[in-house]
KEKE-683241 format. One line per 2 residues: number of its first residue (from 0); their letters; for each residue x, y, z of C-alpha. Coordinates in Angstrom, 2 decimals, m for minus. Layout:
% residues N
NUM) a) X Y Z; ... .
END
This chain:
% residues 375
0) xx) m0.19 0.07 m0.07; 1.14 3.59 m0.41 .
2) xx) 0.96 3.79 3.28; 4.43 2.24 3.24 .
4) xx) 5.69 5.65 1.84; 4.19 7.50 4.99 .
6) xx) 5.25 4.86 7.97; 7.59 1.99 8.30 .
8) xx) 6.03 m1.29 9.29; 7.36 m4.13 11.12 .
10) xx) 7.05 m7.62 9.72; 3.61 m9.04 9.92 .
12) xx) 3.59 m12.07 12.10; 3.61 m15.21 10.39 .
14) xx) 2.07 m18.76 11.06; 4.38 m21.61 12.30 .
16) xx) 5.30 m23.85 9.89; 3.55 m27.45 10.05 .
18) xx) 3.20 m29.36 6.97; m0.56 m29.46 5.79 .
20) xx) m0.56 m29.40 2.20; 1.45 m28.26 m0.83 .
22) xx) 1.18 m24.97 m2.94; 1.99 m24.44 m6.47 .
24) xx) 2.91 m21.04 m7.72; 2.76 m20.94 m11.43 .
26) xx) 2.09 m18.21 m14.30; 3.78 m16.28 m17.28 .
28) xx) 4.96 m12.98 m17.19; 5.35 m11.56 m20.83 .
30) xx) 7.79 m13.75 m22.90; 11.05 m13.40 m20.92 .
32) xx) 13.81 m15.90 m21.08; 17.31 m16.36 m19.38 .
34) xx) 19.02 m14.62 m17.58; 15.71 m13.20 m16.46 .
36) xx) 14.53 m14.58 m13.12; 11.34 m14.44 m10.75 .
38) xx) 12.23 m14.56 m7.20; 9.94 m15.52 m4.27 .
40) xx) 10.57 m14.28 m0.86; 8.60 m14.69 2.40 .
42) xx) 9.28 m14.92 6.12; 9.01 m18.16 8.34 .
44) xx) 10.32 m18.61 11.93; 11.89 m15.41 11.92 .
46) xx) 13.82 m15.86 8.84; 13.71 m14.58 5.29 .
48) xx) 13.43 m17.37 2.66; 14.43 m16.64 m0.86 .
50) xx) 13.91 m19.08 m4.06; 14.27 m18.40 m7.62 .
52) xx) 13.21 m19.54 m11.12; 14.74 m18.72 m14.56 .
54) xx) 12.10 m17.63 m16.79; 11.39 m19.63 m20.32 .
56) xx) 9.27 m17.94 m22.75; 7.79 m16.04 m19.63 .
58) xx) 6.79 m19.33 m17.63; 7.77 m20.08 m14.09 .
60) xx) 6.79 m22.35 m11.40; 7.38 m22.57 m7.71 .
62) xx) 6.22 m25.70 m5.55; 6.40 m26.27 m1.66 .
64) xx) 5.13 m27.42 1.60; 2.71 m25.10 3.33 .
66) xx) 1.18 m25.03 6.78; m2.46 m24.81 8.25 .
68) xx) m2.38 m20.78 7.61; m1.57 m18.94 4.44 .
70) xx) 2.14 m17.16 4.44; 2.65 m13.72 2.91 .
72) xx) 5.13 m13.93 0.11; 6.57 m11.49 m2.66 .
74) xx) 7.38 m12.61 m6.16; 9.80 m10.17 m7.89 .
76) xx) 10.71 m10.18 m11.33; 14.74 m9.19 m12.39 .
78) xx) 15.17 m9.28 m15.93; 19.07 m9.50 m15.59 .
80) xx) 18.75 m12.29 m12.89; 21.01 m10.41 m10.59 .
82) xx) 19.03 m10.96 m7.34; 15.29 m9.96 m5.74 .
84) xx) 14.38 m6.45 m5.80; 11.26 m4.42 m5.29 .
86) xx) 10.95 m2.48 m8.69; 8.59 m4.89 m10.22 .
88) xx) 6.58 m7.11 m7.55; 3.50 m8.88 m6.67 .
90) xx) 2.39 m10.05 m3.46; 0.85 m13.59 m3.19 .
92) xx) m0.28 m15.89 m0.36; 1.21 m19.34 m0.26 .
94) xx) m1.48 m21.84 0.68; m2.69 m25.20 m0.30 .
96) xx) m3.70 m25.58 m3.72; m2.58 m23.97 m7.33 .
98) xx) m1.83 m20.19 m7.61; m1.76 m18.55 m10.89 .
100) xx) m0.11 m15.43 m11.82; m0.37 m14.15 m15.10 .
102) xx) 0.68 m10.72 m16.84; 1.60 m9.62 m20.48 .
104) xx) 4.38 m7.32 m19.21; 5.14 m7.15 m15.57 .
106) xx) 4.56 m8.62 m12.30; 3.28 m5.35 m10.75 .
108) xx) 0.16 m5.61 m13.16; m0.32 m9.52 m12.97 .
110) xx) m3.50 m10.99 m12.16; m3.41 m13.52 m8.95 .
112) xx) m6.33 m16.39 m9.11; m6.63 m19.81 m7.70 .
114) xx) m7.12 m20.07 m3.94; m9.41 m18.37 m1.24 .
116) xx) m7.01 m15.85 0.22; m5.46 m14.76 m2.96 .
118) xx) m9.05 m14.17 m4.13; m9.84 m12.13 m1.12 .
120) xx) m6.54 m10.27 m1.27; m7.79 m9.38 m4.85 .
122) xx) m10.86 m8.24 m3.70; m9.20 m6.15 m1.07 .
124) xx) m6.88 m4.44 m3.56; m9.92 m3.71 m5.80 .
126) xx) m11.51 m1.75 m2.77; m8.23 m0.04 m1.80 .
128) xx) m7.58 1.05 m5.32; m9.11 4.55 m4.86 .
130) xx) m6.91 4.90 m1.71; m3.85 3.95 m3.84 .
132) xx) m4.93 6.23 m6.81; m5.15 9.02 m4.43 .
134) xx) m1.75 8.42 m2.87; m0.35 8.15 m6.60 .
136) xx) m1.66 11.36 m7.43; m0.66 13.22 m4.41 .
138) xx) 3.06 11.89 m4.89; 3.01 13.15 m8.66 .
140) xx) 1.84 16.40 m7.25; 4.68 16.64 m4.74 .
142) xx) 7.31 15.33 m7.19; 6.11 18.11 m9.70 .
144) xx) 6.41 21.00 m7.32; 9.63 23.20 m7.49 .
146) xx) 12.19 23.02 m4.55; 10.88 26.51 m3.26 .
148) xx) 7.20 25.11 m3.39; 8.28 21.99 m1.51 .
150) xx) 9.93 24.16 1.22; 6.70 26.30 1.75 .
152) xx) 5.03 25.89 4.83; 1.62 26.37 2.92 .
154) xx) 2.69 23.48 0.32; 3.72 21.17 3.43 .
156) xx) 0.17 22.09 5.21; m1.78 21.22 2.21 .
158) xx) 0.19 17.95 1.61; m0.49 17.04 5.23 .
160) xx) m4.31 17.80 5.12; m4.68 15.70 1.69 .
162) xx) m2.73 12.92 3.14; m5.37 12.89 6.34 .
164) xx) m8.22 12.86 4.03; m6.80 9.94 2.22 .
166) xx) m5.94 7.96 5.82; m9.37 8.50 6.75 .
168) xx) m10.61 6.85 3.60; m8.19 3.97 4.19 .
170) xx) m9.27 3.42 7.45; m12.76 3.40 6.55 .
172) xx) m12.24 0.68 3.93; m10.09 m1.28 6.16 .
174) xx) m12.70 m1.33 8.92; m15.49 m2.21 6.24 .
176) xx) m13.33 m5.13 4.66; m12.54 m6.87 8.01 .
178) xx) m16.35 m6.59 9.24; m17.28 m7.94 5.85 .
180) xx) m14.49 m11.07 6.00; m14.44 m12.31 9.29 .
182) xx) m13.02 m15.29 8.27; m10.27 m14.13 5.92 .
184) xx) m6.76 m14.05 6.94; m6.23 m10.99 4.86 .
186) xx) m8.70 m9.39 7.55; m6.14 m10.09 10.02 .
188) xx) m3.28 m8.52 7.98; m5.55 m5.38 7.35 .
190) xx) m6.29 m4.98 11.15; m2.65 m5.12 11.80 .
192) xx) m2.37 m1.91 9.35; m5.48 m0.41 10.68 .
194) xx) m4.28 m0.70 14.39; m1.37 1.65 13.66 .
196) xx) m3.55 4.95 13.60; m6.67 3.50 15.59 .
198) xx) m7.44 3.28 19.48; m8.25 0.30 21.33 .
200) xx) m11.76 0.83 21.51; m12.08 0.41 17.61 .
202) xx) m9.40 m2.35 17.35; m10.72 m4.69 19.88 .
204) xx) m14.30 m5.06 18.32; m12.92 m5.64 14.89 .
206) xx) m10.28 m8.46 16.34; m13.25 m10.05 18.25 .
208) xx) m15.60 m10.27 15.37; m13.04 m12.29 13.58 .
210) xx) m13.53 m16.01 13.09; m12.41 m18.50 15.67 .
212) xx) m10.22 m20.01 13.10; m8.58 m16.75 12.22 .
214) xx) m8.05 m15.67 16.18; m6.77 m19.34 16.95 .
216) xx) m4.09 m19.04 14.41; m0.59 m18.30 15.61 .
218) xx) m0.84 m14.90 13.99; m4.24 m14.35 15.66 .
220) xx) m2.71 m15.36 19.07; 0.07 m12.85 18.48 .
222) xx) m2.38 m10.17 17.92; m4.52 m11.25 20.85 .
224) xx) m1.31 m11.04 23.12; m0.70 m7.49 22.03 .
226) xx) m4.20 m6.25 22.67; m3.72 m5.59 26.35 .
228) xx) m0.75 m3.70 25.49; m2.86 m1.81 22.89 .
230) xx) m5.28 m1.14 25.68; m2.75 m0.07 27.75 .
232) xx) m1.56 2.99 25.76; m5.36 3.89 24.67 .
234) xx) m6.34 7.52 25.08; m7.11 8.42 28.56 .
236) xx) m4.83 5.50 30.07; m1.65 6.16 32.09 .
238) xx) 1.16 5.58 30.12; 3.41 2.55 30.75 .
240) xx) 6.50 3.37 32.88; 10.12 2.74 31.31 .
242) xx) 13.62 3.37 31.79; 16.23 3.26 29.00 .
244) xx) 19.97 4.48 28.22; 20.18 8.09 26.77 .
246) xx) 22.98 8.74 24.24; 25.89 8.92 26.91 .
248) xx) 24.66 5.83 28.72; 22.87 7.34 31.39 .
250) xx) 19.38 5.57 32.30; 16.61 7.90 31.94 .
252) xx) 13.01 6.94 33.17; 9.63 8.44 32.18 .
254) xx) 8.52 8.98 35.69; 11.39 11.68 35.72 .
256) xx) 9.41 13.84 33.45; 6.01 14.17 35.51 .
258) xx) 4.82 17.54 35.83; 5.24 18.13 32.27 .
260) xx) 3.28 17.57 28.81; 5.69 14.89 27.33 .
262) xx) 5.67 13.78 23.59; 7.00 10.16 23.27 .
264) xx) 8.50 9.89 19.97; 9.26 6.72 18.47 .
266) xx) 11.37 6.90 15.23; 14.64 5.74 14.07 .
268) xx) 17.70 6.86 11.76; 16.93 4.09 9.14 .
270) xx) 13.16 5.38 9.03; 12.93 7.71 6.04 .
272) xx) 9.12 8.81 6.76; 10.54 9.62 10.43 .
274) xx) 13.15 11.70 9.14; 10.60 13.25 6.88 .
276) xx) 8.55 14.13 9.87; 11.43 15.25 12.12 .
278) xx) 11.32 18.84 11.13; 7.73 19.39 12.33 .
280) xx) 8.60 17.79 15.63; 11.61 20.28 15.75 .
282) xx) 9.12 23.01 14.79; 6.88 22.10 17.63 .
284) xx) 9.44 21.71 20.22; 11.26 25.11 19.46 .
286) xx) 7.89 26.89 19.49; 6.73 25.13 23.01 .
288) xx) 9.91 24.10 25.00; 9.54 27.40 26.96 .
290) xx) 6.30 25.96 28.28; 5.84 22.78 30.40 .
292) xx) 6.44 20.62 27.33; 9.31 18.31 26.51 .
294) xx) 10.09 15.26 24.25; 11.53 11.99 24.58 .
296) xx) 12.75 10.01 21.43; 12.83 6.60 21.60 .
298) xx) 15.00 5.11 18.72; 14.29 1.82 17.14 .
300) xx) 17.86 1.88 15.55; 19.60 m1.47 15.01 .
302) xx) 22.21 m3.25 17.17; 25.39 m1.83 16.59 .
304) xx) 24.24 1.23 14.75; 24.82 3.64 17.61 .
306) xx) 26.83 5.96 15.42; 24.12 6.24 12.83 .
308) xx) 21.48 7.07 15.59; 23.71 9.52 17.12 .
310) xx) 24.50 11.25 13.48; 20.75 11.49 12.60 .
312) xx) 20.05 13.13 15.86; 22.92 15.73 15.06 .
314) xx) 22.03 16.19 11.47; 17.85 16.38 12.11 .
316) xx) 18.46 18.77 15.16; 16.81 16.76 17.64 .
318) xx) 17.84 18.77 20.72; 15.75 16.74 23.22 .
320) xx) 16.08 13.66 25.45; 16.94 10.46 23.25 .
322) xx) 16.87 6.83 24.42; 17.49 3.61 22.77 .
324) xx) 18.30 0.02 23.39; 19.52 m0.43 19.82 .
326) xx) 17.10 m3.45 19.23; 15.41 m2.46 16.33 .
328) xx) 11.81 m4.03 16.22; 12.64 m5.79 19.52 .
330) xx) 13.00 m2.62 21.19; 11.84 m3.16 24.96 .
332) xx) 9.82 0.37 25.15; 8.30 m0.05 21.41 .
334) xx) 6.83 m3.49 22.50; 5.61 m2.16 26.02 .
336) xx) 3.62 0.47 23.70; 2.49 m2.02 21.27 .
338) xx) 4.37 0.04 18.37; 4.47 m1.82 15.04 .
340) xx) 4.93 1.15 12.77; 6.94 4.46 13.03 .
342) xx) 6.77 7.23 13.37; 4.60 7.03 16.09 .
344) xx) 3.92 9.19 19.14; 2.07 9.62 22.23 .
346) xx) 1.41 12.85 24.11; 1.19 12.53 27.85 .
348) xx) m0.41 15.16 30.36; 1.56 16.24 33.74 .
350) xx) 0.15 13.28 35.29; 1.31 10.72 32.73 .
352) xx) m2.18 10.50 31.05; m2.19 9.72 27.14 .
354) xx) m4.03 12.95 25.72; m2.98 12.43 22.11 .
356) xx) m1.53 9.96 19.58; m0.19 9.99 16.23 .
358) xx) 0.09 13.65 16.15; 1.96 14.26 12.93 .
360) xx) 2.46 17.38 10.70; 0.45 20.32 12.13 .
362) xx) m1.49 18.04 14.29; 1.19 18.21 16.88 .
364) xx) 1.14 22.19 16.85; m2.50 22.23 16.80 .
366) xx) m2.67 19.99 19.92; 0.04 22.00 21.82 .
368) xx) m1.81 25.29 20.77; m5.17 23.77 21.97 .
370) xx) m3.14 22.91 25.49; m1.10 26.20 25.92 .
372) xx) m2.85 28.76 23.65; m1.20 30.78 21.24 .
374) x) 2.34 31.87 21.58 .
END
């Protein structure tokens, strides 16, 4: 989805593997021959599995064993056969049965047929087409703007408002799809995306409405395990306490900031959408730091990447407290706050109560103005 341009998402959970059947992914893409290859990539037991087939007259075929639940996979076409990439790809779901992928030119335009989950995924893609078209149009408008226009506050505000409209439309489509397809594995994946910007009161009923088969899958059980953490960071809840090392190694606790409005800002140096959002956070901080307001940055940087984290802090001018355990998506604090996508933030009042979430662009400034008045 185009949403991937706006946030960085963690890998969705996958089912543990237990052989229940066999899948065949077969098809044709144009009339390509060697060295052109189609690569297939998916996650299994925490590892990335990659397979490949050399095309002959455009035809390819993958066979394998499959577990009780579908596995999300990507097919990627590389005309030079030099390795997988995401310039031309198509998502499929590996499950018991024959999956047919066909296109006259490229994988991204391919039609996927043959099994229940892939049929439902096609239905979802059709439902989401207006959203993706809107994101494509917005991206084209942004790319067509001059450098001076792109730096304009008015241009940035206009784009942010357009993004909010599209995101609202996407959330409505996602919610409706989940409600209409309670026995679909696609609904569980869609719920993962929906949960990024929704609150517990909206998320829990959608999960509870899924079928027993979906909820009892390993991915369903993992989501159920996260629900209490999602509830713990709902609007109105007291934010969970945490303590992590700052850039100098000193342990900093959330409790030490009581008495102030605090923005807990989850980000990472490797996260493009986060770096794009950082100027808005800097602007809000500089505007309201004289009030009872501060920020704690929680980075999801990778192990051994402290230097990249520090360089990003310096380059982006993030002049507030920064902490990280440098454990990437295994960040203890991110897990505590049920964070599966970044940038993401939580605004706390002086008593530690969550009074705002996912405040991006002008939304953060507007919320702070609502609290402190015009400054």
